[in-house]
C-alpha positions, 0 to 999 in steps of 0.5 A: 887445358894446359899441358901440365895441368892433368900433372896437376890434377894427379897431385890433387887426387892424391892431396884428397885422399891423403887428407879423406884417408885422414879423416877417416882415421880420426872419426869416431862415428860409423857414419862418418866412417862409411861416408869417408870410406865410400869419399876416399875409395871413389877418389882413389878409384878415379886415380887408380883409372887415369892410371890404368887407362891413360898412363901405363897405355902411354909408356907402354906406346913407348917402350916402358922407357924411363918406369923399372917395375918398382914403380908398377909394383908400388900402383898395383899395391895401392889397387889391392890395398884399396879392396882391401879397405873396400871389404873392411869393415867400418865398425872392426879393427880390421879397418883401421888397420887397412886405413893404416896400409892404404895411408902407407902404399898411399905415400909410397905410391905419390913419392914414386909417382910424383919423382919418378913417373910423371918426370919420365912420362915428361922425358919421353911423350913428344907435346901432342901426346901429353896434351893428348894424355892430358885430356883423358887423364882429366876425363876418368878423374872428373867422371869417376872421382867427381870435382877433387877441391873441396870435401865436405863435412858428411850430411847430419854430422859434426864438423871436426873443423873446431875453426868451423864449429866456432864459426857455427857458434858465433853465428848463433851469437846476438851481434854485439853491442845489438842489446844495448842499441834495443834498449836505448830504442825503447828509451827514445821510444 
């Protein structure tokens, strides 16, 4: 794994979590809300475990150099917001409020993590330790969150992407000119 690849993976997990939070917020059907809630908490669980199980111990070994309390507070506020979402009933207004809180904490933690925490790691940890940290972070994200690259639609629910819906509809229509060719074939027979 390239030295900076794990940083990209952490950033990508934030992007996926944000996209899932937006889809969760837009979901009208209860089944879709439950689906996106499970997906979101899975992705965030992997991210939070990677930070707590790998990144924070690595920084602690170096005397918390470059880290301030606000970084840790933002992380644990995101964890608390995730816990609030986990226990919220998707059929209630409390759930919508929990999604809003989570999005706010996710954005705040992402800014601090990318703007301060990751640069502190880069300037504090020696290259070999950063490489090992990358392997550890990758394992946490892979094990806990699965593949982060694509976020599928919930099974059995209509696509929320109008472009994809248009593709599905267009693919079900007969090929242009097919009727004309069929009629021409019948006329020549």
